[in-house]
C-alpha positions as CSV (number, residue, x, y, z in Angstrom):
1,M,51.8,44.5,29.7
2,R,51.6,40.9,31.0
3,S,48.0,41.6,32.1
4,L,47.1,43.0,28.7
5,R,48.5,39.8,27.0
6,L,46.6,37.6,29.4
7,L,43.4,39.6,28.7
8,R,44.0,39.4,24.9
9,N,44.5,35.6,25.1
10,L,41.4,35.2,27.2
11,I,39.4,37.2,24.6
12,I,40.8,35.0,21.8
13,V,39.9,31.8,23.6
14,V,36.3,33.1,24.3
15,I,35.9,34.1,20.7
16,L,37.1,30.7,19.5
17,L,34.8,28.9,21.9
18,A,31.8,31.0,20.8
19,F,32.7,30.4,17.2
20,S,32.9,26.7,17.7
21,L,29.6,26.6,19.5
22,V,27.8,28.7,16.8
23,F,29.1,26.5,14.0
24,A,28.8,23.2,15.8
25,A,28.0,20.2,13.5
26,V,25.0,19.2,15.7
27,E,23.2,21.8,17.8
28,Y,19.7,22.4,19.2
29,R,17.8,25.5,18.0
30,D,14.2,26.5,18.4
31,G,13.0,23.0,19.3
32,K,14.9,21.3,16.5
33,V,18.2,19.5,16.2
34,V,20.3,21.1,13.4
35,F,22.9,19.1,11.5
36,T,25.5,20.9,9.4
37,F,28.1,19.3,7.1
38,K,30.5,20.7,4.5
39,A,31.2,18.6,1.4
40,Q,31.5,18.8,-2.4
41,A,28.5,16.8,-3.5
42,Q,25.4,16.9,-5.7
43,V,23.2,15.8,-2.8
44,V,23.9,14.8,0.8
45,Y,21.5,12.7,3.0
46,L,21.4,12.4,6.7
47,A,21.1,8.8,8.0
48,G,21.0,7.4,11.5
49,T,19.1,5.6,14.2
50,F,16.3,8.3,14.0
51,N,15.3,7.2,10.4
52,N,16.3,3.5,10.5
53,W,19.5,4.3,8.7
54,S,17.8,5.1,5.4
55,P,20.4,6.4,3.0
56,T,17.9,8.5,0.9
57,A,15.0,9.4,3.2
58,W,16.3,12.8,4.5
59,P,18.0,15.0,1.8
60,M,19.9,17.9,3.3
61,K,19.5,21.5,2.0
62,L,22.5,23.4,0.6
63,V,22.9,26.8,2.3
64,G,25.9,28.6,0.9
65,D,28.6,25.9,1.0
66,T,27.1,24.0,3.9
67,W,24.5,21.2,3.9
68,V,21.8,21.6,6.6
69,Y,19.0,19.5,8.0
70,E,16.6,20.3,10.8
71,V,14.5,17.8,12.6
72,E,12.4,17.5,15.8
73,L,13.8,14.6,18.0
74,K,12.7,13.2,21.3
75,P,15.3,13.2,24.1
76,G,17.6,10.2,23.7
77,T,20.9,9.0,22.3
78,Y,21.4,8.9,18.6
79,Q,24.0,7.7,16.1
80,Y,24.3,9.1,12.6
81,K,26.3,9.5,9.4
82,Y,26.2,11.5,6.1
83,V,25.6,9.8,2.7
84,I,27.2,11.7,-0.1
85,D,25.4,11.5,-3.5
86,G,23.4,8.5,-2.1
87,K,26.4,6.2,-2.2
88,T,29.4,7.2,0.0
89,W,28.9,7.0,3.8
90,K,30.9,9.6,5.7
91,E,31.2,10.2,9.5
92,D,30.8,13.7,10.7
93,P,34.3,15.1,11.4
94,E,32.8,17.5,14.0
95,A,30.4,15.0,15.7
96,P,29.9,15.5,19.5
97,A,31.2,11.9,20.0
98,Y,31.9,8.7,18.1
99,T,31.1,5.0,18.4
100,D,32.2,1.9,16.4
101,D,29.9,1.4,13.4
102,G,30.6,-2.4,13.3
103,F,32.3,-2.1,9.9
104,G,35.7,-0.7,10.8
105,G,34.5,2.9,10.9
106,K,32.7,5.3,13.2
107,N,29.3,6.7,13.6
108,G,28.6,10.2,15.0
109,L,27.0,10.0,18.5
110,F,25.2,12.5,20.7
111,T,22.6,12.6,23.4
112,L,19.7,15.1,23.4
113,T,18.6,16.0,26.9
114,P,15.1,17.0,27.9
115,E,16.5,20.5,28.5
116,G,17.6,20.7,24.8
117,K,21.4,20.1,25.4
118,I,23.6,18.2,23.0
119,L,26.0,16.0,24.9
120,G,28.7,13.6,23.8
121,M,31.9,12.0,24.8
122,S,34.4,10.6,22.3
123,G,34.5,6.9,22.3
124,T,31.1,6.4,24.0
125,S,28.4,4.1,22.9
126,T,24.9,3.2,24.0
127,A,25.6,-0.5,23.5
128,G,26.1,-2.0,26.9
129,K,26.4,1.4,28.7
130,D,24.4,3.0,31.4
131,T,21.9,5.5,29.9
132,G,20.7,6.7,33.3
133,K,17.3,5.0,32.8
134,K,15.9,2.1,34.9
135,Y,15.0,-0.9,32.8
136,I,12.6,-3.5,34.3
137,L,13.0,-7.1,33.0
138,N,9.9,-8.7,31.5
139,E,9.9,-12.0,33.3
140,K,6.7,-13.3,31.6
141,R,7.7,-12.7,28.0
142,Q,7.4,-15.1,25.1
143,D,10.3,-15.4,22.7
144,T,9.1,-13.1,19.9
145,I,12.1,-10.9,19.2
146,F,15.2,-12.2,17.4
147,V,17.8,-11.5,14.7
148,D,17.2,-13.4,11.4
149,V,19.9,-14.9,9.1
150,D,20.3,-11.7,7.2
151,G,20.9,-9.5,10.3
152,Y,17.5,-7.9,10.6
153,V,15.8,-7.6,13.9
154,I,12.4,-9.3,13.8
155,I,9.7,-8.2,16.3
156,R,6.5,-10.2,16.3
157,Y,3.1,-9.1,17.7
158,Y,-0.1,-11.0,18.1
159,N,-3.5,-9.3,17.6
160,K,-6.2,-11.1,15.8
161,G,-8.4,-8.1,15.6
162,A,-5.8,-5.6,14.2
163,K,-6.4,-4.2,10.8
164,Q,-2.9,-2.7,10.0
165,P,-0.6,-2.3,13.0
166,F,2.5,-0.2,12.9
167,I,5.7,0.0,15.0
168,A,7.1,3.3,16.3
169,G,10.2,3.9,18.3
170,S,13.5,5.6,18.8
171,F,14.7,3.9,15.5
172,N,12.2,5.9,13.4
173,N,11.7,9.1,15.4
174,W,8.5,7.7,16.8
175,K,6.5,8.1,13.6
176,A,3.2,6.4,14.1
177,D,2.5,5.5,10.5
178,D,6.0,5.0,9.1
179,M,6.7,1.3,9.5
180,A,3.8,-1.1,8.9
181,L,3.9,-4.6,10.3
182,Y,3.6,-7.6,7.9
183,F,0.8,-10.0,8.4
184,I,2.0,-13.6,8.8
185,E,-0.9,-15.9,9.8
186,D,-3.4,-16.6,12.5
187,G,-3.3,-13.1,14.0
188,W,0.5,-12.8,14.0
189,W,2.2,-9.8,12.6
190,E,5.9,-8.9,12.4
191,A,8.2,-5.9,11.9
192,V,11.5,-6.3,10.1
193,V,14.0,-3.6,11.2
194,E,17.6,-3.0,10.3
195,L,19.4,-1.7,13.4
196,Q,23.0,-0.9,14.5
197,P,24.2,-1.8,18.0
198,G,22.4,0.3,20.6
199,I,19.4,0.5,23.0
200,Y,16.0,1.1,21.4
201,E,12.6,1.9,22.8
202,Y,9.4,1.2,20.9
203,K,5.6,0.7,21.0
204,F,3.0,-0.7,18.6
205,V,0.4,1.6,17.1
206,V,-2.9,-0.3,16.5
207,D,-5.9,1.6,15.0
208,G,-4.5,4.8,16.5
209,N,-3.8,3.3,19.9
210,W,-0.3,3.1,21.3
211,I,0.2,-0.4,22.8
212,V,3.2,-1.7,24.8
213,D,4.6,-5.0,23.5
214,P,3.7,-7.6,26.2
215,N,6.7,-9.7,25.0
216,A,9.3,-6.9,25.2
217,F,12.6,-7.9,26.8
218,A,12.2,-5.1,29.3
219,F,10.1,-1.9,30.0
220,V,11.1,1.7,30.6
221,D,9.2,4.8,31.7
222,D,7.8,6.6,28.5
223,G,7.6,10.0,30.3
224,F,3.8,10.1,30.0
225,G,2.9,7.8,32.9
226,G,3.2,4.7,30.8
227,Q,5.9,2.3,29.6
228,N,7.8,1.6,26.4
229,G,9.2,-1.7,25.4
230,V,13.0,-1.7,25.2
231,F,15.8,-4.0,23.9
232,E,19.5,-3.8,23.1
233,V,21.2,-4.8,19.9
234,V,24.8,-5.9,20.5
235,R,27.5,-7.5,18.3
236,E,29.0,-10.7,19.8
237,G,31.3,-13.1,18.0
238,G,30.9,-11.1,14.7
239,K,27.1,-11.4,14.6
240,L,24.2,-9.4,16.0
241,I,22.1,-10.5,18.9
242,V,19.2,-8.9,20.7
243,R,18.6,-8.9,24.4
244,A,17.4,-7.0,27.5
245,P,19.6,-3.9,28.1
246,A,22.6,-4.5,30.3
247,G,21.8,-3.5,33.9
248,A,18.1,-4.3,33.6
249,V,16.6,-5.4,36.9
250,S,13.9,-7.7,38.2
251,E,10.7,-5.8,39.1
252,S,10.7,-7.5,42.5
253,A,14.3,-7.6,43.5
254,E,15.6,-4.8,41.3
255,K,19.0,-6.6,41.1
256,P,21.1,-6.6,38.0
257,E,20.7,-9.8,36.2
258,K,22.6,-11.4,33.3
259,P,21.1,-10.0,30.1
260,Q,18.7,-12.3,28.4
261,T,19.8,-13.1,24.8
262,T,18.2,-14.5,21.8
263,E,20.8,-15.9,19.4
264,T,20.3,-15.8,15.6
265,R,18.0,-18.7,14.8
266,V,17.5,-20.1,11.3
267,T,14.7,-22.5,10.4
268,K,13.2,-23.5,7.1
269,V,10.3,-21.2,7.8
270,E,12.5,-18.2,8.5
271,Q,14.7,-18.9,5.5
272,T,11.6,-18.8,3.3
273,K,10.2,-15.6,4.9
274,H,13.5,-13.7,5.1
275,Q,15.2,-14.7,1.9
276,V,18.2,-12.8,0.5
277,L,16.8,-10.0,-1.6
278,K,17.6,-9.8,-5.2
279,P,16.1,-7.6,-8.0
280,G,13.1,-9.0,-9.9
281,L,9.9,-10.8,-9.0
282,S,9.3,-13.7,-6.7
283,I,6.5,-15.4,-4.7
284,V,6.6,-15.0,-0.9
285,D,3.8,-16.3,1.3
286,G,1.4,-16.3,-1.6
287,K,2.1,-12.7,-2.6
288,V,4.2,-11.3,-5.4
289,M,7.3,-9.6,-4.2
290,F,8.7,-6.7,-6.3
291,V,12.4,-5.8,-5.7
292,A,14.2,-3.0,-7.4
293,K,17.7,-1.3,-7.1
294,K,18.0,2.5,-7.4
295,D,20.6,4.0,-5.2
296,N,19.8,7.7,-5.9
297,A,16.0,7.5,-5.4
298,Q,14.5,9.2,-2.3
299,E,11.3,7.2,-2.6
300,A,10.0,4.5,-4.8
301,Y,6.5,3.3,-5.9
302,L,5.0,0.5,-7.9
303,A,2.5,1.3,-10.6
304,G,0.6,-1.1,-12.9
305,T,-2.6,-2.4,-14.3
306,F,-3.4,-3.7,-10.8
307,N,-3.7,-0.1,-9.4
308,G,-4.8,1.9,-12.4
309,W,-1.2,3.0,-13.1
310,N,-1.4,5.2,-10.0
311,P,2.1,6.6,-9.5
312,R,1.5,6.8,-5.7
313,G,-0.6,3.7,-5.5
314,Q,1.9,1.3,-3.9
315,K,4.8,2.7,-1.9
316,M,8.0,0.6,-1.7
317,Q,10.2,0.2,1.4
318,L,14.0,0.5,1.4
319,I,15.4,-2.7,2.9
320,D,19.1,-3.5,2.7
321,G,19.7,-1.2,-0.2
322,Y,16.7,-2.5,-2.2
323,W,13.3,-1.1,-2.8
324,V,10.7,-3.8,-1.9
325,T,6.9,-4.2,-1.8
326,T,4.5,-7.2,-1.9
327,L,1.0,-7.5,-3.4
328,A,-1.7,-10.1,-3.3
329,L,-2.7,-10.5,-7.0
330,Q,-5.2,-12.6,-8.8
331,P,-3.9,-15.0,-11.5
332,G,-3.7,-13.4,-14.9
333,I,-1.6,-11.0,-17.0
334,H,-0.2,-8.0,-15.0
335,K,1.9,-5.0,-16.3
336,Y,4.0,-2.7,-14.2
337,K,6.7,-0.1,-13.9
338,F,8.7,1.4,-11.1
339,V,8.3,5.1,-10.2
340,F,11.4,6.5,-8.5
341,V,11.3,10.0,-6.9
342,I,14.7,11.6,-7.7
343,G,15.3,15.2,-6.8
344,G,11.6,15.7,-6.4
345,N,10.7,14.4,-9.8
346,D,8.9,11.2,-10.8
347,V,11.0,9.0,-13.0
348,W,9.2,6.0,-14.6
349,E,11.5,3.0,-15.3
350,E,10.9,-0.5,-16.5
351,D,12.1,-3.4,-14.5
352,P,15.3,-4.8,-16.2
353,Y,14.5,-8.2,-14.5
354,A,10.9,-8.4,-15.7
355,P,9.8,-11.8,-17.0
356,G,8.5,-10.1,-20.2
357,Y,7.9,-6.7,-21.8
358,E,5.6,-4.8,-24.1
359,P,5.8,-1.3,-25.7
360,D,4.5,1.4,-23.3
361,G,3.7,3.9,-26.2
362,Y,6.5,6.3,-25.2
363,G,9.4,4.4,-26.8
364,G,10.0,2.4,-23.6
365,K,8.7,-0.8,-22.1
366,N,6.3,-2.0,-19.5
367,G,7.2,-5.1,-17.5
368,V,4.7,-8.0,-18.1
369,F,4.2,-11.2,-16.3
370,N,1.6,-14.0,-16.1
371,L,0.6,-15.1,-12.6
372,V,-0.7,-18.6,-12.8
373,Q,-1.9,-21.1,-10.2
374,K,-0.8,-24.7,-10.6
375,D,-1.6,-27.4,-8.0
376,G,-2.6,-24.7,-5.5
377,T,0.7,-22.8,-5.9
378,L,1.2,-19.4,-7.5
379,K,4.0,-19.2,-10.1
380,I,5.3,-16.3,-12.2
381,E,5.7,-16.9,-16.0
382,G,6.7,-14.7,-18.8
383,A,4.0,-13.2,-21.1
384,E,4.1,-12.6,-24.8
385,A,4.8,-8.9,-25.6
386,Q,2.5,-7.0,-27.8
387,T,3.4,-6.8,-31.4
388,D,4.6,-3.5,-32.8
389,G,1.9,-1.0,-33.8
390,L,-0.7,1.0,-32.1
391,P,-1.7,-0.2,-28.5
392,V,-5.3,-0.8,-29.5
393,K,-7.4,-3.5,-27.9
394,G,-10.8,-4.7,-28.8
395,K,-13.7,-6.8,-27.6
396,Y,-16.6,-8.1,-29.8
397,E,-19.8,-9.2,-28.1
398,F,-22.8,-10.8,-29.7
399,S,-26.2,-12.3,-28.7
400,Y,-28.6,-14.5,-30.7
401,S,-32.1,-15.3,-29.5
402,F,-34.3,-18.3,-30.5
403,Q,-37.8,-19.4,-29.5
404,T,-39.1,-23.0,-29.3
405,N,-42.6,-24.3,-29.1
406,S,-44.5,-27.5,-29.9
407,T,-44.9,-26.7,-33.6
408,N,-41.7,-24.8,-34.5
409,Y,-38.8,-26.4,-32.8
410,L,-36.3,-23.5,-33.2
411,V,-37.3,-20.0,-34.5
412,F,-34.8,-17.2,-34.8
413,T,-36.1,-14.1,-33.0
414,G,-33.3,-11.5,-33.0
415,A,-29.6,-10.6,-32.7
416,T,-27.5,-7.9,-31.2
417,S,-23.8,-7.1,-31.3
418,K,-21.4,-4.5,-30.2
419,L,-17.7,-3.7,-30.6
420,T,-15.5,-2.0,-28.1
421,L,-12.1,-0.5,-29.1
422,S,-9.7,0.7,-26.4
423,F,-6.6,2.9,-27.2
424,N,-4.2,3.2,-24.3
425,P,-0.8,4.4,-25.5
426,N,0.4,5.3,-22.0
427,P,-0.8,5.5,-18.4
428,D,-1.8,9.2,-18.8
429,F,-4.1,8.8,-21.8
430,S,-6.9,6.4,-22.7
431,I,-9.9,6.3,-24.9
432,S,-12.6,3.6,-25.5
433,L,-15.5,3.5,-27.9
434,T,-18.3,1.1,-28.1
435,Y,-20.3,0.7,-31.3
436,G,-23.8,-0.8,-31.3
437,G,-24.2,-1.3,-35.0
438,A,-22.9,1.7,-36.9
439,V,-23.4,4.3,-34.1
440,I,-21.4,4.9,-30.9
441,S,-23.4,3.6,-28.0
442,N,-20.9,4.8,-25.3
443,A,-17.5,6.3,-25.0
444,L,-14.9,7.3,-22.4
445,L,-11.9,9.6,-22.7
446,T,-9.4,10.0,-19.8
447,L,-6.4,12.4,-19.5
448,K,-3.9,12.6,-16.6
449,N,-1.3,15.1,-15.9
450,N,0.6,15.9,-12.6
451,G,-2.2,14.7,-10.3
452,L,-5.0,16.1,-12.4
453,L,-7.4,13.6,-14.1
454,V,-10.0,14.7,-16.6
455,S,-12.6,12.2,-17.9
456,F,-15.3,12.7,-20.5
457,H,-17.9,10.0,-20.5
458,Y,-20.8,9.4,-22.9
459,R,-23.6,7.0,-21.9
460,Q,-21.2,5.4,-19.5
461,A,-21.4,6.2,-15.8
462,W,-18.3,7.3,-14.0
463,A,-16.8,5.0,-11.2
464,L,-18.4,6.7,-8.2
465,P,-19.7,5.0,-5.1
466,V,-23.2,5.2,-6.5
467,E,-24.0,5.2,-10.3
468,G,-25.0,8.7,-11.3
469,K,-25.3,10.5,-14.7
470,D,-24.0,8.5,-17.6
471,T,-22.9,11.5,-19.6
472,G,-20.7,14.4,-18.5
473,I,-17.2,15.3,-17.3
474,V,-15.3,14.4,-14.1
475,L,-12.3,16.1,-12.8
476,S,-10.1,14.7,-10.0
477,Y,-7.1,16.4,-8.5
478,D,-4.5,15.0,-6.0
479,L,-4.3,17.6,-3.2
480,F,-1.7,15.7,-1.4
481,K,-0.9,12.1,-0.6
482,D,-4.0,9.8,-0.5
483,T,-6.3,12.9,-0.8
484,K,-8.0,14.1,-3.9
485,F,-10.8,16.6,-4.8
486,V,-13.4,15.3,-7.2
487,L,-15.9,17.4,-9.3
488,G,-18.4,15.9,-11.7
489,L,-20.8,17.7,-14.1
490,G,-23.6,15.9,-15.8
491,H,-25.5,16.6,-19.0
492,E,-29.2,17.5,-18.9
493,N,-31.4,20.1,-20.6
494,N,-32.2,23.2,-18.5
495,K,-30.1,21.8,-15.6
496,L,-26.5,21.6,-14.4
497,P,-26.2,18.3,-12.5
498,F,-23.1,18.3,-10.4
499,I,-21.3,16.3,-7.7
500,A,-18.3,17.4,-5.7
501,G,-16.4,15.8,-2.8
502,L,-13.2,14.6,-1.2
503,E,-11.5,11.2,-1.2
504,F,-8.9,10.6,1.5
505,G,-7.6,7.1,2.3
506,G,-10.6,4.8,2.5
507,L,-13.2,7.5,3.0
508,K,-15.1,9.3,0.2
509,V,-17.6,12.0,0.8
510,Y,-19.7,13.9,-1.8
511,G,-22.5,16.4,-2.2
512,A,-24.6,16.4,-5.3
513,K,-27.4,18.3,-7.0
514,D,-29.6,16.7,-9.8
515,Y,-26.8,14.1,-10.2
516,Y,-28.6,11.1,-8.7
517,T,-32.1,12.5,-8.1
518,D,-33.9,15.7,-8.9
519,D,-32.8,17.2,-5.6
520,Y,-29.7,17.6,-3.3
521,S,-28.0,14.4,-2.3
522,A,-25.2,13.3,0.1
523,V,-23.1,10.3,-0.8
524,G,-20.4,8.5,1.3
525,E,-18.2,5.5,1.1
526,F,-15.9,3.9,3.6
527,S,-13.6,1.1,2.7
528,L,-11.1,-0.8,4.9
529,Q,-8.3,-2.8,3.3
530,S,-7.1,-5.6,5.5
531,P,-7.1,-9.4,5.6
532,V,-10.9,-8.9,5.4
533,N,-11.9,-6.0,3.1
534,I,-15.0,-4.1,4.2
535,S,-16.9,-1.4,2.3
536,V,-20.0,0.6,3.2
537,V,-21.8,3.0,0.8
538,G,-24.7,5.3,1.5
539,L,-26.8,7.9,-0.3
540,Y,-29.6,10.1,0.9
541,S,-31.5,12.7,-1.1
542,L,-33.8,15.5,0.1
543,D,-36.6,13.9,-1.9
544,N,-36.5,11.1,0.6
545,S,-34.9,8.6,-1.7
546,Y,-31.9,6.6,-0.5
547,Y,-29.5,3.8,-1.2
548,F,-27.4,1.6,1.1
549,A,-24.8,-1.0,0.3
550,F,-22.4,-3.2,2.3
551,G,-19.6,-5.4,1.1
552,L,-17.3,-7.9,2.8
553,E,-14.5,-9.8,1.1
554,A,-11.9,-12.2,2.3
555,E,-9.6,-14.7,0.5
556,Q,-12.1,-17.5,0.8
557,F,-15.5,-15.8,0.8
558,G,-17.3,-12.6,-0.1
559,F,-20.7,-11.1,0.7
560,S,-22.5,-7.9,-0.5
561,A,-26.0,-6.4,0.0
562,D,-27.8,-3.3,-1.2
563,F,-31.1,-1.6,-0.6
564,D,-32.7,1.2,-2.6
565,G,-35.9,1.7,-0.6
566,E,-37.8,-0.7,-2.8
567,K,-35.6,-3.7,-3.5
568,V,-33.0,-5.7,-1.6
569,G,-30.2,-7.4,-3.4
570,V,-27.6,-9.8,-2.0
571,V,-24.6,-11.6,-3.5
572,G,-22.4,-14.3,-1.9
573,T,-19.3,-16.1,-3.1
574,L,-17.4,-19.0,-1.7
575,A,-13.9,-20.1,-2.9
576,L,-13.5,-23.9,-3.2
577,G,-9.9,-24.2,-4.3
578,N,-9.7,-23.2,-7.9
579,E,-13.5,-23.1,-8.1
580,T,-16.1,-20.5,-6.9
581,L,-19.7,-21.0,-5.8
582,K,-21.8,-17.8,-6.3
583,A,-25.3,-17.1,-5.2
584,S,-27.3,-13.9,-5.8
585,G,-30.8,-12.7,-5.5
586,S,-33.2,-9.8,-5.0
587,F,-36.7,-9.3,-3.7
588,G,-39.1,-6.3,-3.5
589,I,-40.1,-5.0,-0.2
590,F,-43.6,-3.9,-1.4
591,S,-44.0,-6.3,-4.3
592,L,-43.6,-10.0,-5.3
593,D,-40.6,-9.1,-7.5
594,I,-38.2,-12.0,-6.7
595,S,-35.1,-13.3,-8.5
596,A,-32.4,-15.8,-7.5
597,E,-29.4,-17.4,-9.2
598,V,-26.8,-20.0,-8.2
599,T,-23.6,-20.4,-10.3
600,Y,-20.7,-22.8,-10.1
601,I,-17.6,-21.3,-11.7
602,A,-14.5,-23.4,-12.5
603,E,-11.3,-22.5,-14.3
604,N,-12.8,-22.6,-17.9
605,Y,-16.5,-23.2,-17.5
606,K,-19.5,-22.3,-15.4
607,I,-23.0,-23.8,-14.8
608,G,-26.0,-22.3,-13.0
609,A,-29.7,-22.1,-12.5
610,G,-32.0,-19.2,-11.7
611,Y,-35.5,-18.0,-11.1
612,E,-37.4,-14.8,-11.9
613,S,-40.9,-14.0,-10.8
614,P,-43.6,-14.6,-11.5
615,A,-42.7,-18.1,-12.8
616,K,-39.6,-18.0,-15.0
617,F,-36.9,-20.6,-14.6
618,Y,-33.6,-20.7,-16.5
619,L,-30.4,-22.7,-16.9
620,L,-26.9,-21.3,-17.6
621,L,-23.9,-22.9,-19.2
622,G,-20.7,-21.1,-20.1
623,L,-17.2,-21.8,-21.6
624,F,-14.5,-19.2,-21.5
625,N,-10.8,-18.3,-21.3
626,K,-9.0,-15.0,-21.4
627,E,-9.5,-14.5,-25.2
628,K,-13.0,-15.7,-25.8
629,G,-16.2,-17.0,-24.1
630,I,-19.6,-18.4,-25.0
631,N,-22.8,-18.6,-22.9
632,L,-26.0,-20.5,-23.3
633,R,-29.2,-19.6,-21.4
634,I,-32.4,-21.7,-21.7
635,E,-35.4,-19.9,-20.2
636,N,-38.8,-21.3,-19.5
637,P,-41.5,-18.7,-18.8
638,D,-44.2,-21.4,-18.3
639,I,-43.3,-24.4,-16.3
640,S,-46.4,-26.2,-17.4
641,N,-45.2,-26.2,-21.0
642,I,-41.7,-27.5,-21.2
643,M,-41.6,-27.0,-25.0
644,S,-42.0,-23.2,-24.7
645,N,-38.5,-21.9,-24.2
646,T,-36.4,-18.9,-25.0
647,I,-32.8,-19.8,-25.9
648,T,-30.1,-17.1,-25.9
649,L,-26.6,-17.8,-27.2
650,S,-24.1,-15.0,-26.4
651,G,-20.4,-14.6,-26.3
652,Y,-17.3,-12.4,-26.7
653,V,-13.9,-12.3,-28.3
654,N,-11.0,-10.2,-27.1
655,F,-8.3,-9.1,-29.5
């Protein structure tokens, strides 16, 4: 009987052990780490060192009465917590191990081995503990890693030729394009990372290449024949510091040395660059910073007049509980809204801290602000809201021509005018009509819905890399993030001109038939957005016609050139504070067709001079502001007769 009782107890113990293993809160299955958590909630998120402690980035899936999340992780030690309804942080009651979270609570803790085992020991922590790895001190490092006044870890990187570097590491699951570095100045970039105490490995990702930080506190084998940079975040005296991992050794002596530390340092520069976040708008390093608060959003984006109201045009980052992004904008009136992704749906919301508002056509409001430049400094001012009524805008343009000669000093020779009306009640619908006299000279109708854009254009070319048919229909559909399919159909008797292609990131590729020429054509455009913006456009048709354009734009200068097989055109601009000097010209390869113009543009006026072959000279003078403008052109077709001139007076009024 005793043997039977022992056997029965043994069976019960085995069953309980098996049950506990099957339903463990953290386990490794089919190459993924599986997290399970039971709670009464509308939504539960998984946050930890693997996703930079984002409280809304990883929503869990409800299976029965259990919340589940599966993710591929690299071998290493991780801390984690669950966030209930995007607000309440809760430790895992069945975590493999725990560690102090620095706020009087606990984080779940586990180590994933290369063999796929989940290990943990209650009370353990990676901070200051031996992880079994050998860390080699970087004895030639410069001091580029520190903790700022707000408790963020700042990692700086110098690369004057980098376009847009990223940082990847154990704190963001080694995602190569998840955390972009911010450009500071003179080739310096920096990452701003919120980290809990622990040991972290990382690398920079520059133009697709993984690069070790030459100024890392220490190095560690990356498992692929190279090295990762590594540092340790610890809490000392109630504040965070960053240092080389405890136990790191010199490469020559391999003897433990006292960890190098970088205390929190606060200077006027750092206080300016790492200010305390608060909702609303502000100017930081010459850019407009947008800050919003939305606790239950999984993602957030900024949409406005500066990006065509694209709901995915500008992604915001979650920093210290706030959604943040910055934009380099030109002075002028800007309108915007936040787009929050909540439960998989896009929710458009106005900024409650906007400097001004105007009706959005849906019963809500758009934020409005005026970005002005005074004494070389950008400032944000409120803008007057639109009055009630239909959101219709207009522009009236006119031109009057006169002739002078030796007998008739001023003879009226003709006039033209046109009126453009634009109706844009919301970001998804717009229509514009231009009247030349009593008839419609061109028109454009645009409709958007869930990633689909349909545009009908009449006598107005669609915005493609190369100007094609000016009448037809264009359809654009967002296949996925930053990738869209484009189809255009032109209007022509006995033909069906078309163009089709893909746009992904800065690359656009199209194929066309009878859309640009009377044959098949290939069109491409590549653009690179960085401190220096570059674009290249090319077209080739089977009838041996072609077109090429190149553009380069920086904060202080710009240059563009194009060639269509017969004529070369160039444009150059140079910023001189609040003024701009612009020069443009063209010349024929097989002819004497030459033109050139130089214009000086100030805040409210412009003055210039030009030449057109065979012997036509002209002077320009213009006065303008955002509501109206007037231009005077005096043209002399015969330099030998200064009394023979054509005078053109033109202008516009916006209303």
